[in-house]
N, C-alpha and C positions, 0 to 999 in steps of 0.2 A: 765785254764782248770782244772788243778789239784786242785787248791784252791776251785773251784766250786764243784768238786767231794768230797773234804774234807767236805765242808759245807753241802752237801747232805748225808754225811755218807757213800759214795761209795768208798772212798779211805782209805786203811789201811796203817798204818805206816807213814813214813816221806819222804819228797823229799829232797835229798841231792844235793846241787849245789857246784861244785868245781870250783873256779875261783880266779883270782888275786884280790888284795884289791880294785883297782880302779873300776873293773867291778862289784864287790859287791855293792859299793856305787851307781854306775850307775843303776844297776838293781833295787835296792830298791827305788831310787829317781823316776825313770820313772814309776815304778809300783804304787807308792804312788800318783803320779800326774795323772795317767790315769784310775785307777780302785778304787773301794770303799774299805773302811776299813774292810769290812767283808772278803775280800780276803787277804789283807796285815796283818791282825791279826794273820795269821799263820806264819809270819816271826819269826824266832828264836825260834819257838815252834815246828812246824811240817815242815816248809820249812826252812831247815838249810843250812847255807853258811859255806863252808870250804875254807879258804883262803890258796892259794898255792903260792909258790915263785919258782924262777928258781931252778931246780933240787930237788924240794920237792918230797918226796916219801910218798905214802899212800897205805894202804891195803884197797881195795874196793871189797867187795863181794868175798874175797879170792884170788884176783889177785893183783899183785904188780904194781902200777902205778908210773911212774916217769914223772913229769911235767917239761916242759922246755920252756923258752922264745924263740920264733922263730926269734926274731930280726926284727919284722915287721917295715916297713917304714911308715905304715898308723897309726895304733893304737896298743898299747901293746896287744900281743896275745900269747897264750901258745899252745903248742902241747903236746903230751904225748906218752909214750911208755908203753906197758902193757906186763909184764911177767905173763902169765896165769899159773894157778896151773897145767895145763895139759902139760906145757913145751913150749907152743907156744908163740912166741913174735910177737906183733902187734905194728906198728908204725904209728902215725898220726902226720905229721909235720905241721898241721894247715891249714889255709885257704889262703895260698900263696904258690908259688913254693918253693920247697926244695932248700936249698943252703948248701954249703960245711960245714959250722959250725954245721950243724945238724947231721953230719955223726955219731957221737957216739950214737945217739938215734935211728938211722935208720938202721945202718949196722947190718947184721945178723938177720934182722927181717924175720919172716915167712910170714907176711902179711903187706902190705903197703896200707894205705888209702890215696890217693892223689887226690887233686882237678885237674880237667881237663875241663876247661871252654868250649872249643870247639875243633873242628878238626883243624889241622894245616892249612889245605886248606881254613878254614874260618877265619883265623886270621885277615885279612883286614876288614872283615865285623864286627866281634865281638870285636876286639881290646883287646885281653886278657892281653897283656903285659902292656898296659896302665892302666889296672885295677889290676895289680899285681897278675895275674893268669897265668896258663900255658895251653898248648894244650895237646891233647891226645898223640901226638908224643913225646912231652917233658917228660911227666910222664912215658910213656912206655920206652923211652930210659934210663931214670934214673933207673927204676926198673931192666932193663936188665943189666945195668952197675953194679949195686949193687948186682946182683944175687939174687934178691928177688923172691921167687917162686910164690907168690900170690899177685896180684895187684887189688885193688878196686878203680875205678874212680868214683868221685862224684863231686858235685857242677858244674853241666853242664848247658849250656844254654838250654832253653826249647822250641825252635821254631819248632822242628820236633821230638817230643817224640816218635811218631809211628815208626820211623826208627833209633832212636838214638843207640840202642844196636847194630844193624846191621852195621851202619856206623862207630861207635866208635871202634867196634871189628875189622872191616876190616882195619882201619888205625892202630890200636894198634898192630895187628898181624904182620905188616911189621917191627916193631921195638922191639917187646917183645915176648919172647917164653915161658913164664910161664903161669900160670892160670890167665886169665883176666876176671874181673867181672865189669859189668856196671849195677848196680841194679836199678830197678824202685822204686819209693817211696813205702814204706811198705814191700818191699821184704826182706826176711830173709836169710842171709848167715850163713852156719854152719861152725864152725872152728874145 
């Protein structure tokens, strides 16, 4: 989509992608195999890859990012912690449940972005643990235990989007007493 906008002259500047080495190769290979050269021609010119490693630090748009390997059992995956220039700390432990080894990157965060695939009561239906995911209850208990004041739940199942905020909030409130957010696609949260 961005390469199309670049080709039409509707995109200014460059797209920066931060990823580990294996993912850079995968992205480039898949893109070369599935779209035309008019799109991949932007690689390394306006679509720029920045390879990160465990505990790499980068200044991105004035904020300090620390990337970390989450120890995924599926595929290599990184999370990140952001020290914003405003003094706010945000932690994103990746697309799998938090585990204790990630504590140095999550503790003292003002905001935690955590996946919550479904309600705990739906665990038999959606099988989150088999998919290396957590439930609303799991994510909320974690944020409560770590005293994180703001929790954003994402990567949820989409069978009942009309009631998701209501049901996730209801379950979450029984386990977490901070500010709980379950955003819809495209919704903007202010920090």
